[in-house]
PAKOLDREN-313065 format. One record per atom (N, C-alpha, C): atom name; residue in one letter; x, y, z; chain; residue number from 1. Coordinates in Angstrom, 1 decimal. Layout:
# residues N
{node "CA", "A", {X, Y, Z}, "A", NUM},
...
# end
This chain:
# residues 104
{node "N", "M", {-4.6, 23.8, 15.4}, "A", 1},
{node "CA", "M", {-3.2, 23.5, 14.6}, "A", 1},
{node "C", "M", {-3.2, 23.2, 12.9}, "A", 1},
{node "N", "N", {-2.7, 24.0, 12.5}, "A", 2},
{node "CA", "N", {-2.6, 24.3, 10.4}, "A", 2},
{node "C", "N", {-2.4, 23.3, 10.1}, "A", 2},
{node "N", "N", {-3.1, 23.1, 8.9}, "A", 3},
{node "CA", "N", {-3.7, 22.2, 8.2}, "A", 3},
{node "C", "N", {-2.5, 21.9, 7.5}, "A", 3},
{node "N", "E", {-1.5, 22.9, 7.4}, "A", 4},
{node "CA", "E", {0.2, 22.6, 6.6}, "A", 4},
{node "C", "E", {0.8, 21.2, 7.6}, "A", 4},
{node "N", "I", {0.9, 21.4, 8.3}, "A", 5},
{node "CA", "I", {1.1, 20.4, 9.7}, "A", 5},
{node "C", "I", {0.5, 19.1, 9.8}, "A", 5},
{node "N", "I", {-0.5, 18.9, 9.8}, "A", 6},
{node "CA", "I", {-1.4, 18.0, 9.6}, "A", 6},
{node "C", "I", {-1.0, 17.1, 8.3}, "A", 6},
{node "N", "I", {-1.1, 17.9, 7.3}, "A", 7},
{node "CA", "I", {-1.2, 16.2, 5.8}, "A", 7},
{node "C", "I", {0.7, 16.4, 5.9}, "A", 7},
{node "N", "Q", {1.3, 16.8, 6.5}, "A", 8},
{node "CA", "Q", {3.1, 16.6, 6.8}, "A", 8},
{node "C", "Q", {2.9, 15.7, 7.8}, "A", 8},
{node "N", "E", {2.4, 15.3, 9.3}, "A", 9},
{node "CA", "E", {2.3, 14.6, 9.6}, "A", 9},
{node "C", "E", {2.2, 13.0, 9.1}, "A", 9},
{node "N", "M", {0.4, 13.3, 8.2}, "A", 10},
{node "CA", "M", {-0.4, 12.1, 7.6}, "A", 10},
{node "C", "M", {0.6, 11.4, 6.7}, "A", 10},
{node "N", "W", {1.8, 12.3, 6.1}, "A", 11},
{node "CA", "W", {2.2, 12.3, 4.9}, "A", 11},
{node "C", "W", {3.3, 10.8, 5.1}, "A", 11},
{node "N", "F", {3.7, 10.6, 6.2}, "A", 12},
{node "CA", "F", {4.7, 9.4, 6.4}, "A", 12},
{node "C", "F", {3.7, 8.4, 7.3}, "A", 12},
{node "N", "A", {3.1, 8.7, 8.1}, "A", 13},
{node "CA", "A", {2.5, 7.8, 8.7}, "A", 13},
{node "C", "A", {2.0, 6.6, 9.0}, "A", 13},
{node "N", "N", {2.0, 6.0, 7.7}, "A", 14},
{node "CA", "N", {1.7, 4.3, 8.2}, "A", 14},
{node "C", "N", {1.9, 4.2, 6.7}, "A", 14},
{node "N", "K", {2.7, 2.7, 6.9}, "A", 15},
{node "CA", "K", {4.2, 1.8, 6.3}, "A", 15},
{node "C", "K", {3.5, 0.3, 6.3}, "A", 15},
{node "N", "N", {4.2, -0.3, 5.4}, "A", 16},
{node "CA", "N", {4.0, -1.7, 5.1}, "A", 16},
{node "C", "N", {4.5, -2.1, 6.4}, "A", 16},
{node "N", "A", {3.9, -3.1, 6.8}, "A", 17},
{node "CA", "A", {4.5, -3.5, 7.7}, "A", 17},
{node "C", "A", {5.9, -4.7, 7.3}, "A", 17},
{node "N", "I", {5.4, -5.4, 6.6}, "A", 18},
{node "CA", "I", {6.4, -6.1, 6.0}, "A", 18},
{node "C", "I", {7.9, -5.4, 5.0}, "A", 18},
{node "N", "S", {7.6, -4.8, 4.4}, "A", 19},
{node "CA", "S", {8.0, -4.0, 3.1}, "A", 19},
{node "C", "S", {9.3, -2.9, 4.1}, "A", 19},
{node "N", "K", {8.1, -2.3, 5.4}, "A", 20},
{node "CA", "K", {8.7, -1.1, 5.8}, "A", 20},
{node "C", "K", {8.4, 0.2, 4.8}, "A", 20},
{node "N", "R", {7.9, 0.0, 3.7}, "A", 21},
{node "CA", "R", {7.4, 1.0, 3.0}, "A", 21},
{node "C", "R", {6.5, 2.0, 3.1}, "A", 21},
{node "N", "F", {6.9, 3.2, 3.3}, "A", 22},
{node "CA", "F", {5.4, 3.2, 3.2}, "A", 22},
{node "C", "F", {4.5, 4.2, 1.9}, "A", 22},
{node "N", "Y", {3.6, 4.2, 2.2}, "A", 23},
{node "CA", "Y", {1.9, 4.2, 1.2}, "A", 23},
{node "C", "Y", {2.2, 5.5, 0.9}, "A", 23},
{node "N", "L", {2.3, 5.4, -0.5}, "A", 24},
{node "CA", "L", {2.5, 7.1, -0.4}, "A", 24},
{node "C", "L", {1.4, 7.6, -1.4}, "A", 24},
{node "N", "G", {1.3, 8.9, -1.4}, "A", 25},
{node "CA", "G", {-0.2, 9.8, -1.4}, "A", 25},
{node "C", "G", {-1.0, 9.8, -0.5}, "A", 25},
{node "N", "I", {-1.2, 11.4, -0.5}, "A", 26},
{node "CA", "I", {-2.0, 12.0, 0.7}, "A", 26},
{node "C", "I", {-3.9, 11.0, 0.5}, "A", 26},
{node "N", "V", {-4.0, 11.2, -0.4}, "A", 27},
{node "CA", "V", {-5.1, 10.0, -1.0}, "A", 27},
{node "C", "V", {-4.8, 8.0, 0.2}, "A", 27},
{node "N", "N", {-3.8, 7.7, -0.2}, "A", 28},
{node "CA", "N", {-3.9, 6.3, 0.2}, "A", 28},
{node "C", "N", {-3.9, 7.0, 2.0}, "A", 28},
{node "N", "Q", {-3.2, 7.7, 2.7}, "A", 29},
{node "CA", "Q", {-2.5, 8.3, 3.9}, "A", 29},
{node "C", "Q", {-3.8, 8.1, 4.2}, "A", 29},
{node "N", "R", {-4.4, 9.3, 3.8}, "A", 30},
{node "CA", "R", {-5.9, 9.4, 4.2}, "A", 30},
{node "C", "R", {-6.5, 8.3, 4.8}, "A", 30},
{node "N", "K", {-6.6, 8.1, 3.8}, "A", 31},
{node "CA", "K", {-7.6, 6.2, 3.9}, "A", 31},
{node "C", "K", {-7.2, 5.3, 5.1}, "A", 31},
{node "N", "L", {-6.3, 5.4, 5.0}, "A", 32},
{node "CA", "L", {-6.1, 4.3, 6.0}, "A", 32},
{node "C", "L", {-5.6, 4.9, 7.5}, "A", 32},
{node "N", "T", {-5.6, 6.4, 7.2}, "A", 33},
{node "CA", "T", {-5.6, 7.2, 9.1}, "A", 33},
{node "C", "T", {-6.6, 7.2, 9.3}, "A", 33},
{node "N", "E", {-7.9, 7.7, 8.5}, "A", 34},
{node "CA", "E", {-8.8, 7.6, 8.7}, "A", 34},
{node "C", "E", {-9.6, 6.3, 9.4}, "A", 34},
{node "N", "A", {-9.0, 5.2, 9.4}, "A", 35},
{node "CA", "A", {-9.5, 3.5, 9.3}, "A", 35},
{node "C", "A", {-9.5, 3.7, 11.6}, "A", 35},
{node "N", "W", {-8.7, 5.1, 11.9}, "A", 36},
{node "CA", "W", {-8.7, 4.8, 13.4}, "A", 36},
{node "C", "W", {-8.3, 3.4, 14.1}, "A", 36},
{node "N", "F", {-6.9, 3.2, 13.8}, "A", 37},
{node "CA", "F", {-6.0, 1.6, 14.3}, "A", 37},
{node "C", "F", {-5.3, 2.7, 14.9}, "A", 37},
{node "N", "T", {-4.6, 1.9, 15.8}, "A", 38},
{node "CA", "T", {-3.9, 2.4, 16.7}, "A", 38},
{node "C", "T", {-2.2, 2.4, 16.1}, "A", 38},
{node "N", "T", {-2.0, 1.0, 15.1}, "A", 39},
{node "CA", "T", {-0.8, 0.8, 15.0}, "A", 39},
{node "C", "T", {-0.7, 1.1, 13.4}, "A", 39},
{node "N", "P", {-0.1, 2.3, 13.1}, "A", 40},
{node "CA", "P", {0.0, 2.3, 11.5}, "A", 40},
{node "C", "P", {0.6, 1.8, 10.3}, "A", 40},
{node "N", "E", {0.7, 0.1, 10.2}, "A", 41},
{node "CA", "E", {1.3, -0.7, 9.7}, "A", 41},
{node "C", "E", {0.2, -1.7, 8.6}, "A", 41},
{node "N", "W", {0.6, -1.9, 8.0}, "A", 42},
{node "CA", "W", {0.0, -2.9, 7.0}, "A", 42},
{node "C", "W", {0.6, -3.5, 5.9}, "A", 42},
{node "N", "L", {-0.8, -4.7, 6.0}, "A", 43},
{node "CA", "L", {0.1, -5.7, 5.0}, "A", 43},
{node "C", "L", {-1.0, -6.7, 4.1}, "A", 43},
{node "N", "T", {-0.5, -7.1, 3.1}, "A", 44},
{node "CA", "T", {-1.9, -7.9, 1.9}, "A", 44},
{node "C", "T", {-2.2, -8.9, 2.7}, "A", 44},
{node "N", "F", {-2.4, -10.0, 1.7}, "A", 45},
{node "CA", "F", {-3.5, -10.8, 2.6}, "A", 45},
{node "C", "F", {-2.4, -11.9, 2.1}, "A", 45},
{node "N", "N", {-1.9, -12.0, 1.2}, "A", 46},
{node "CA", "N", {-0.5, -12.3, 0.8}, "A", 46},
{node "C", "N", {0.9, -12.8, 1.5}, "A", 46},
{node "N", "Q", {1.1, -11.7, 2.2}, "A", 47},
{node "CA", "Q", {2.5, -10.7, 3.5}, "A", 47},
{node "C", "Q", {1.5, -11.8, 4.7}, "A", 47},
{node "N", "A", {0.3, -11.6, 5.3}, "A", 48},
{node "CA", "A", {0.1, -12.1, 6.3}, "A", 48},
{node "C", "A", {0.8, -13.3, 5.8}, "A", 48},
{node "N", "R", {-0.3, -14.3, 5.1}, "A", 49},
{node "CA", "R", {0.2, -15.7, 4.9}, "A", 49},
{node "C", "R", {1.3, -16.1, 4.6}, "A", 49},
{node "N", "N", {2.2, -15.6, 4.0}, "A", 50},
{node "CA", "N", {3.3, -15.9, 4.1}, "A", 50},
{node "C", "N", {3.9, -16.0, 5.5}, "A", 50},
{node "N", "N", {3.3, -15.2, 6.2}, "A", 51},
{node "CA", "N", {4.5, -14.4, 7.1}, "A", 51},
{node "C", "N", {3.9, -15.0, 8.9}, "A", 51},
{node "N", "W", {3.0, -16.4, 8.7}, "A", 52},
{node "CA", "W", {2.2, -17.0, 9.7}, "A", 52},
{node "C", "W", {1.3, -16.9, 10.1}, "A", 52},
{node "N", "L", {0.7, -15.2, 9.6}, "A", 53},
{node "CA", "L", {-0.5, -14.4, 9.7}, "A", 53},
{node "C", "L", {-1.2, -14.9, 9.4}, "A", 53},
{node "N", "K", {-2.3, -14.4, 10.3}, "A", 54},
{node "CA", "K", {-4.2, -15.1, 9.5}, "A", 54},
{node "C", "K", {-5.0, -13.8, 9.7}, "A", 54},
{node "N", "I", {-5.7, -13.2, 8.3}, "A", 55},
{node "CA", "I", {-6.6, -12.3, 8.7}, "A", 55},
{node "C", "I", {-7.5, -12.9, 9.9}, "A", 55},
{node "N", "K", {-8.1, -11.9, 10.8}, "A", 56},
{node "CA", "K", {-9.3, -12.3, 11.6}, "A", 56},
{node "C", "K", {-11.0, -11.9, 10.9}, "A", 56},
{node "N", "A", {-11.1, -13.2, 11.6}, "A", 57},
{node "CA", "A", {-13.0, -13.1, 10.9}, "A", 57},
{node "C", "A", {-13.8, -11.6, 11.0}, "A", 57},
{node "N", "G", {-14.3, -11.4, 9.6}, "A", 58},
{node "CA", "G", {-15.0, -9.9, 9.4}, "A", 58},
{node "C", "G", {-14.1, -8.7, 9.5}, "A", 58},
{node "N", "S", {-12.8, -9.0, 9.3}, "A", 59},
{node "CA", "S", {-12.1, -7.8, 9.2}, "A", 59},
{node "C", "S", {-12.6, -6.9, 7.5}, "A", 59},
{node "N", "K", {-12.3, -6.5, 8.1}, "A", 60},
{node "CA", "K", {-13.1, -5.4, 6.6}, "A", 60},
{node "C", "K", {-11.2, -4.7, 5.6}, "A", 60},
{node "N", "W", {-11.3, -4.9, 4.4}, "A", 61},
{node "CA", "W", {-10.4, -4.6, 4.4}, "A", 61},
{node "C", "W", {-10.1, -2.6, 3.2}, "A", 61},
{node "N", "I", {-9.0, -2.1, 3.3}, "A", 62},
{node "CA", "I", {-8.7, -0.8, 2.6}, "A", 62},
{node "C", "I", {-7.8, -1.1, 1.5}, "A", 62},
{node "N", "V", {-8.4, -0.5, 0.4}, "A", 63},
{node "CA", "V", {-7.7, -1.0, -1.5}, "A", 63},
{node "C", "V", {-6.7, 0.9, -1.3}, "A", 63},
{node "N", "V", {-5.6, 0.7, -1.8}, "A", 64},
{node "CA", "V", {-4.9, 1.4, -1.9}, "A", 64},
{node "C", "V", {-4.4, 1.5, -3.5}, "A", 64},
{node "N", "K", {-3.7, 2.5, -3.7}, "A", 65},
{node "CA", "K", {-3.8, 2.9, -4.8}, "A", 65},
{node "C", "K", {-2.3, 2.8, -4.9}, "A", 65},
{node "N", "Y", {-1.6, 2.4, -6.2}, "A", 66},
{node "CA", "Y", {0.4, 2.6, -6.2}, "A", 66},
{node "C", "Y", {0.5, 2.8, -8.2}, "A", 66},
{node "N", "E", {0.7, 3.9, -8.6}, "A", 67},
{node "CA", "E", {1.1, 4.6, -9.5}, "A", 67},
{node "C", "E", {2.4, 4.0, -9.4}, "A", 67},
{node "N", "D", {3.2, 3.5, -11.1}, "A", 68},
{node "CA", "D", {4.2, 3.9, -11.4}, "A", 68},
{node "C", "D", {4.3, 4.2, -12.9}, "A", 68},
{node "N", "K", {5.7, 4.1, -12.9}, "A", 69},
{node "CA", "K", {6.2, 3.6, -14.8}, "A", 69},
{node "C", "K", {6.9, 3.3, -14.6}, "A", 69},
{node "N", "V", {7.2, 2.5, -16.3}, "A", 70},
{node "CA", "V", {8.0, 1.3, -16.8}, "A", 70},
{node "C", "V", {8.3, 1.9, -18.2}, "A", 70},
{node "N", "E", {9.3, 1.6, -18.2}, "A", 71},
{node "CA", "E", {10.3, 2.0, -19.7}, "A", 71},
{node "C", "E", {10.0, 0.9, -20.2}, "A", 71},
{node "N", "V", {9.2, 1.1, -21.9}, "A", 72},
{node "CA", "V", {9.5, -0.5, -22.2}, "A", 72},
{node "C", "V", {10.2, -0.2, -23.5}, "A", 72},
{node "N", "E", {10.6, -0.6, -25.1}, "A", 73},
{node "CA", "E", {11.2, -1.1, -25.8}, "A", 73},
{node "C", "E", {9.9, -1.6, -27.2}, "A", 73},
{node "N", "E", {9.4, -0.2, -28.1}, "A", 74},
{node "CA", "E", {9.2, -0.2, -29.2}, "A", 74},
{node "C", "E", {9.7, -0.8, -30.0}, "A", 74},
{node "N", "R", {9.8, -1.8, -30.5}, "A", 75},
{node "CA", "R", {10.7, -2.2, -32.5}, "A", 75},
{node "C", "R", {9.2, -0.9, -33.4}, "A", 75},
{node "N", "K", {9.8, -0.4, -34.5}, "A", 76},
{node "CA", "K", {9.0, 0.6, -35.8}, "A", 76},
{node "C", "K", {10.0, 0.2, -36.6}, "A", 76},
{node "N", "G", {9.8, -0.7, -37.5}, "A", 77},
{node "CA", "G", {10.5, -1.1, -38.5}, "A", 77},
{node "C", "G", {12.6, -1.8, -37.6}, "A", 77},
{node "N", "D", {13.3, -0.9, -38.4}, "A", 78},
{node "CA", "D", {14.4, -0.3, -37.9}, "A", 78},
{node "C", "D", {15.0, 0.2, -36.2}, "A", 78},
{node "N", "K", {14.1, 0.9, -36.0}, "A", 79},
{node "CA", "K", {14.0, 1.4, -34.8}, "A", 79},
{node "C", "K", {13.8, 1.1, -33.9}, "A", 79},
{node "N", "I", {14.4, 1.0, -32.5}, "A", 80},
{node "CA", "I", {13.6, 0.5, -31.2}, "A", 80},
{node "C", "I", {13.6, 1.5, -30.9}, "A", 80},
{node "N", "E", {11.7, 2.6, -29.9}, "A", 81},
{node "CA", "E", {12.0, 3.5, -29.2}, "A", 81},
{node "C", "E", {11.5, 2.7, -27.9}, "A", 81},
{node "N", "K", {11.9, 4.1, -26.8}, "A", 82},
{node "CA", "K", {11.8, 4.2, -25.4}, "A", 82},
{node "C", "K", {10.6, 4.5, -25.4}, "A", 82},
{node "N", "K", {10.0, 3.9, -24.7}, "A", 83},
{node "CA", "K", {8.7, 4.8, -24.5}, "A", 83},
{node "C", "K", {8.6, 4.3, -22.9}, "A", 83},
{node "N", "T", {7.7, 5.9, -21.8}, "A", 84},
{node "CA", "T", {7.4, 5.7, -20.7}, "A", 84},
{node "C", "T", {6.3, 5.2, -20.7}, "A", 84},
{node "N", "V", {5.7, 4.2, -20.0}, "A", 85},
{node "CA", "V", {4.0, 3.7, -20.0}, "A", 85},
{node "C", "V", {3.9, 4.0, -18.5}, "A", 85},
{node "N", "P", {2.6, 4.9, -18.4}, "A", 86},
{node "CA", "P", {2.4, 4.2, -16.6}, "A", 86},
{node "C", "P", {1.7, 3.5, -16.2}, "A", 86},
{node "N", "Y", {1.2, 2.8, -15.1}, "A", 87},
{node "CA", "Y", {-0.1, 2.0, -14.6}, "A", 87},
{node "C", "Y", {-0.3, 2.4, -13.2}, "A", 87},
{node "N", "V", {-1.0, 1.3, -13.3}, "A", 88},
{node "CA", "V", {-2.2, 1.4, -11.9}, "A", 88},
{node "C", "V", {-2.1, 0.4, -11.2}, "A", 88},
{node "N", "R", {-1.6, 0.1, -10.3}, "A", 89},
{node "CA", "R", {-2.6, -1.1, -9.9}, "A", 89},
{node "C", "R", {-3.1, -0.8, -8.2}, "A", 89},
{node "N", "F", {-4.2, -1.8, -8.0}, "A", 90},
{node "CA", "F", {-4.6, -1.3, -6.5}, "A", 90},
{node "C", "F", {-4.8, -2.8, -5.4}, "A", 90},
{node "N", "H", {-4.5, -2.3, -4.0}, "A", 91},
{node "CA", "H", {-3.9, -3.3, -3.2}, "A", 91},
{node "C", "H", {-4.9, -3.5, -2.5}, "A", 91},
{node "N", "T", {-5.7, -4.1, -1.6}, "A", 92},
{node "CA", "T", {-6.3, -4.5, -0.8}, "A", 92},
{node "C", "T", {-5.1, -5.5, 0.7}, "A", 92},
{node "N", "V", {-5.6, -3.8, 1.5}, "A", 93},
{node "CA", "V", {-4.5, -4.2, 2.8}, "A", 93},
{node "C", "V", {-5.2, -4.5, 3.7}, "A", 93},
{node "N", "F", {-5.0, -4.5, 4.6}, "A", 94},
{node "CA", "F", {-5.7, -5.3, 6.4}, "A", 94},
{node "C", "F", {-4.3, -4.3, 7.3}, "A", 94},
{node "N", "N", {-4.8, -3.8, 8.5}, "A", 95},
{node "CA", "N", {-4.3, -3.5, 9.5}, "A", 95},
{node "C", "N", {-3.6, -4.4, 10.4}, "A", 95},
{node "N", "I", {-2.2, -4.6, 10.9}, "A", 96},
{node "CA", "I", {-1.3, -5.5, 11.9}, "A", 96},
{node "C", "I", {-2.4, -5.3, 13.0}, "A", 96},
{node "N", "E", {-2.8, -5.3, 13.0}, "A", 97},
{node "CA", "E", {-4.0, -5.3, 14.5}, "A", 97},
{node "C", "E", {-5.6, -6.7, 13.9}, "A", 97},
{node "N", "Q", {-5.5, -6.1, 12.3}, "A", 98},
{node "CA", "Q", {-6.1, -7.4, 12.2}, "A", 98},
{node "C", "Q", {-5.7, -8.9, 12.0}, "A", 98},
{node "N", "T", {-4.4, -9.5, 12.3}, "A", 99},
{node "CA", "T", {-4.5, -10.4, 11.9}, "A", 99},
{node "C", "T", {-3.8, -10.9, 14.0}, "A", 99},
{node "N", "E", {-3.8, -12.5, 13.2}, "A", 100},
{node "CA", "E", {-3.5, -13.5, 14.2}, "A", 100},
{node "C", "E", {-2.3, -14.5, 14.3}, "A", 100},
{node "N", "P", {-1.7, -14.9, 15.3}, "A", 101},
{node "CA", "P", {-1.4, -16.0, 14.2}, "A", 101},
{node "C", "P", {-1.5, -17.0, 13.8}, "A", 101},
{node "N", "V", {-0.8, -17.9, 12.5}, "A", 102},
{node "CA", "V", {-1.9, -19.4, 12.8}, "A", 102},
{node "C", "V", {-1.0, -19.9, 13.7}, "A", 102},
{node "N", "K", {-2.7, -21.0, 13.6}, "A", 103},
{node "CA", "K", {-1.9, -22.4, 15.4}, "A", 103},
{node "C", "K", {-1.7, -23.5, 14.4}, "A", 103},
{node "N", "V", {-0.9, -23.8, 14.6}, "A", 104},
{node "CA", "V", {-0.4, -25.2, 14.1}, "A", 104},
{node "C", "V", {-0.6, -26.9, 14.9}, "A", 104},
# end
């Protein structure tokens, strides 16, 4: 199989189970794909807890990187300048197979 086709298939393979948004970036997709789960849906610890799920004991998380930019206004004397500031966040995610319903 051609490497280009493999990369295209990996690009939109893994997504968040709650928001249904795909994890962007080839590094994120590669890390999540190489975890070898059959379900390509992931969620954070807080998303699991808020949806009455708990993470199974001994489960390992995977760190994903989220990059974006935000526009901020900076006041310099009488003038207001708009600046675009990049930021990075890291999230730990678990596969949906690593969860189980909370017993009430």
